[in-house]
DODOVO-770276 format. One record per residue: x, y, z of N, C-alpha, C, O, CB in turn. Coordinates in pm, whole numbers, plus 32768, in hexadecimal, padded with zeros to 4 digits. Each point is the difference from the previous one (the first is absolute). Glycine has a CB too. Example, Ala and Ser with C-alpha at 12.3 -4.5 7.8 and 13.67 -1.06 7.14 Angstrom:
BEGIN
85277DC7830C7FA780778000805A8078800080687FFE80427EDB7F8D803B;809A80DE7F3B8052807780067FB3806D80498033806F801180437F527F18;
This chain:
BEGIN
80547F8980007FAC807780008058807C8000806B8003803D7EDE7F82803D;808680E27F3F8048807E7FF77FE18053807C7F8C801E801C806F7FDC7EE6;806C802A81487FEE80518078800980937FDC8061802B7FC17FFD7F1D80CE;7F3E81057F997FFC808F7FE77FDF804780827F9F7FDE804480197FFF7ECC;8099808681147FEB8049807D800280957FE3806580387FD680067F0F80B0;7F2180F97F927FF580907FE88022804E807E7FF47FCF80707F5D80087EE2;80DB80A480998016805D806F7FFA808E7FC9800080157F87808F7F4380F6;7F6B81097FDF8008808B7FD67F7E804D80057FFF80787FE780B77F417F8E;7EDC800580AB7F828048800A7FFC805A8078805B7FFF80547F367F467F39;8006810A807B7FF1805A80727F99806B7FE67FB27FF97FA181397FDB809C;7F168091801A7FA680717FF7804C80787FCB806D802180307F077F87808F;805380997EDE804280747FC37F9580677FDC7F8D7FDD7FE681307F937FBF;7F6A810E805B7FA5806A7FD77FF380037F69805B7FD97FB87FE380AC8114;7F507FAA7F057FEC80107F71807180567FC680288064803A7EDD7F867FE2;812C7FEB7F6F807180457FC280877FC78027806580227FC47F1180A78039;808C7EE08066807B7FC4802F802B7F887FAE7FC47FDF7F9A800280718146;80A47F6F7F4F803B7F8E7FB980197F8C805E8016801280788053808B7EE5;7F937EEC806A80267F85804580457FA67F9C7FE780097F887F58800A811D;81197F957F8E803B7F9B7FAA7FE57F77803E80287FE48071808C80BD7F3E;7F077F0C80057FE57F78802A806E7FA47FCD803880167F947ECF8017806D;81177F6C804C80627F9D7FD97FC17F7580037FA77FE58050811380AB8009;7F757F1B7F4F7FD47F747FFB807D7FAB7FEF803E80007F967EDC803C8006;81097F7D80CC80787FAE7FFD7FDC7F707FE37F9F7FCB803680D280D0806C;7FDE7F267F087FE47F777FDA80817FB07FFB80698031802A7ECD80197F53;80C27F3D805080747FA87FF98052801F7F847FCF803A7F9F7FB47F1480DD;80FA808B7F88805980197F8F7FD27FB37F857FDA7F8B800880E5809C8097;7F45801F7EF17FDD7FBF7F827F70800F7FD67FDD7FE17F8E80D27F8280A4;7EFC80CC80297F71800A7FE07FE780617F8D7FAB7FE77FAB80207FE48143;808080A37F0F7FEA80647F9780207FC97F767FCE80357F9C8066807D810A;801E7EE87F52801F7FC37F7E7F967F9C7FD57FF67FDE7F8A80FC804180A7;7EBF7FB3802F7F9B7F9A7FE27F74803B7FEE7FAF7FCB7FB480DA7F9380CD;7F5B810E7FC67F77803480047FFC80957FDD805F804B80157F697F0A8098;7FC580D37F1D7FDD808C7FFC7FD08026808C7FD37FAB804C7FEF804D7EBB;80488088811A7FDC802D80857F9D80757FF77FFD80497F9D80E27F6B80BB;7ED3805C80117F9E806C7FFD7FDA802B808D80157FB880627F947FF27EC4;802080CD80E07FC1803480797F6B800C7FE67FD680357F9980FD804A80AB;7EDD7F5180197F7080117FFF7FD9804C80808050800C805D7F8E7F1E7F1A;7FA98107808B7FCC803D807A7F6B7FE1800E7FBA7FE77F9E80F380D28053;7F277F49808C7F747FE7801B7FD1805F806D80307FFE80717FE77F117F4C;7F8A8146801D7FC3805C805F7F857FBD803E7FC87FA47FC3808D81267FBB;7F7F7F6280F87F8C7FC280417F8680017FA67FDB80687FC980807FDE8113;7F677F487F147F867FF67FB2801480017F6A7FA080037FB47FF380698106;80EB7F917F1A801D80037F7080507F847FD880447FC480547FB981387FAF;7FFE7EDF7F7F804F7F8E7FD3809480247FF8802580757FF77F157F367F88;81187FEE8085809080167FF2801C80317F717FC87FCB7FA0806C7F81810E;802381187F46801D80387F7C809680067FE980508012805C7EDC80737FAC;80F87F6C7F77808B80097FD8802F809180057FBE80597FCC80277EDA7FA2;808E80E380D180398086800A807180107F9B800180607FB27FC17FAC8142;809B7F987F0C807480087FA7803C7F767FF17FF67FAD805A803781427FEA;80137EFA7F4A80437F807FEA808680177FBD801680657FBD7F0B7F268031;813880158025808280027FBE801B7F747FCD7FFE7F9F804B8058811E8049;7FC27F3A7EE980167F7F7FC080907FD1801A8054804B80327F017FED7F1D;80C47F4B809080867FC980118067804F7FB28073800D802B7F2A7F127FF9;803881177F68805F804D7FAD8008809280298046804F7FC17F8A7F157F85;7FE780C181258007808880337F92805D7FD27FF5806F803380F97F6E7FD5;7EC07FF97F997F9280537FD37FA0801C80737FDE7FA7804E80387FFA7ECA;7FC080DB80F27FA88029806D7F79802F7FCA7FF780327F9080D2801080F9;7ED17FAE7FC77F7E80377FDF7FBC802F807F801C7FCE806D7FD07F9C7EC8;7FB980F680BC7FC0803F80727F6B80117FE97FD380117F8E8102806580A6;7EE07F8780387F7480257FF97FF880957FE28058804D80287F657EFB807C;7FDC80DF7F167FF0808C7FD97FFB805B807B802E80737FFB7F597F447F36;80428017813B7FEE805280778083802280478004805D80517F1E7F3A7FC8;8148801F7FCA807F80188045807080297FA1806C8026802D7F4D7F34807D;802E80A07ED5806980207F9F8032808E80147FB3805F800C7FE77F007F50;80EA80AD80A7803C80838016801A801F80928048805E80207F467FEC7F14;80377F678126801480158090804B7F8B8041804D8015805D7EE180747FA6;80BA7EFE7FCC803E7F89803A80697FCA7F9F7FF3800D7F867F397FBD80FA;813C7FF97FB980687FC17FB180207F778039801E7FF38077804080EE7F4A;7F9C7EBA7FEA80257F788029808F7FE57FD4802B802A7F947EE47F87805B;813B800A8066808A7FDF7FDE80297F83804C7FB77FCF8057808081257F7E;803E7ED9800A80327F8B80478098800780078041803A7FAA7EFA7F3B800B;80F9804E80B480917FF9801480227F6B800B7FE67FC08066802681268010;802E7EE47F1F801D7F717FFE80657FDA806D7FF87F93803A7FD880697ED0;808E805B811080667FE180657FC37FF3808B80307FB38053807A80C77F22;7EEC7FD180A37FBE7FFE80837F847FA880007FBE7FF28067809A80F37FC4;7F877EE17F617F877FAD7FF47F83804B80307FAA7FC6804280E37F6C7FDE;7F6D814C7FBF7F95805680337FC180517F90804580387FAB80307FD58130;7F087FF87F267FB380547FA57FCB807780517FE47FF480777FDC7F457EF5;8034813880517FD4807A80437F88803D7FBA7FE87FE97F898102804080C4;7ECC80267FFE7F9980567FC88012808980407FDC801480747F817F297F63;80DB811F7FDD800F8089802F7F7E804A7FE27FD680097F8D81277FF4804D;7EC58038808E7F7F80427FF2800F80928028801D801F80737F697F097FBC;806681307F718008809180167F7880407FEC7FA57FC57FC5814C803B7FF1;7F018079807A7F83804C7FF27F887FAC80297F9D7FF77FB780CA808F7F8F;7FA37F3C812C7F977FA5802C7F7D804980197FFD8072802D80B17EFD8037;7EE6804B7F7F7F79803480107FB37FA7806180227F8A80117FE180D77F04;7F967FD5812B7FB07FAD805B7FCA7F827FBC7FF27F9880407FD18136803C;801F7F3B7F037FCC7F8B7FB880697F957FE77FDF7F947FCE7F7D81037FC7;81217F84808E80687F997FF880007FA8807E80487F9C8005804380FD7F6B;7F257F8A80F27FF87FB1807A7FCF7F737FE37F967FED7FC4803E80E380BF;807A7ECE7FA67FE17F747FE480697FA780418066803080327F28800F7EF4;80587F4180D880697F9E801F80447FDE7F7B7FBF7FDE7F9E7FC27FC1812D;8102806B7F34804E7FE87F8780437F77800A803B7FDD80667FEC811C7F7B;7FCE7EBA7FB280367F7A7FFA80637FF47F8C7FE980397F967F437F6C80D0;813E80127FAE80547FDC7F8F7FE37F6F7FD97FD67FAE805280DE80F67FF7;7F657F407F387FE47F7B7FCC80637FDC7F94803580577FBB7ED97FC5807C;81097F637FBA80507FCA7F937FA17FB27FA67FAF7FB2803081258040805F;7F3580247EEE7FA17FBF7FA780417FDD7F7B806780377FD97EDF80458095;807A7F247F4F802D7FD57F7C7F897FC67FB77FB37FB2803981398020801A;7F0580537F307F917FCE7FAD7F79801680447FA77FAC7FF880F47FA87FA7;7F58811F80A57F808023803C7FE37FB880827F968015803B801B80177EE4;80AA7F82810F7FEB7FB7807D805F8034806B807880117FE87F3F7F227F97;801280E780F680508036806D803F7F8E80517FBB7FAA80357FB081227FD6;81177F377FFC80477F99804B7FF6801680957FFE7FA2804F809E80427EF3;7F5C809B80E57FFD801F808E7FD980928016800D80537FA680A37EFE8085;7F1F80CA804E7FE08088802B8046801B808480147FA580517F0B80547F38;81068083808D8032802780827F8D801180627F8C7FEF7FDC813880807FB8;7F5E7FB480E67F9B800C80697FB980877FFC7F988011804180EF7F54804C;7FAF80F97F297FC380847FF4803A80658062802D7FDC806D7F057FB57F45;80CD80ED8026802C806C80587F9E80747FF07FDC80257F9081197F94805E;7EE1807F80827F9980687FFF803D80887FDF8064802A803A7F187F54806F;804580C67EF98022808A7FDF7F858055801C7F947FE67FC981177FD47F85;7F6380AB81057F93805B8021802C808E7FE08067802F80327F437F358083;800680DF7EF8801F80897FD97F97805B803D7F8A7FF67FDE80E57FBF7F4A;7FBB80A381307FA4805B80457FEF80807FAE806080347FC77FE47F6C8118;7F40808F7F1E7FE5807B7FB3801C807D80527FEE806F7FCF7F657F157FAE;
């Protein structure tokens, strides 16, 4: 099983920044595409950003230009840099490893709360 551990969530004022981290095992980035999802109370889980094995990135329209996904192979860690945060970004954020539309694993989630 692919182990994924998120960290970096917290409470921030609107307009502020946070950086989420997702640490995994060595070699996972070569085997799987990676992504960040989020789930707000009463809403379905939604894709925030993804990074393919070849480095190609994609973003949800709601976060494009504000969030940046990246990974550090040496540290076996994926990041989500979140700038200009809005109250509607409040959610539990999850990292996942996936291939061919199937998710190999999910992290435990980290809470992000943006105060207005």
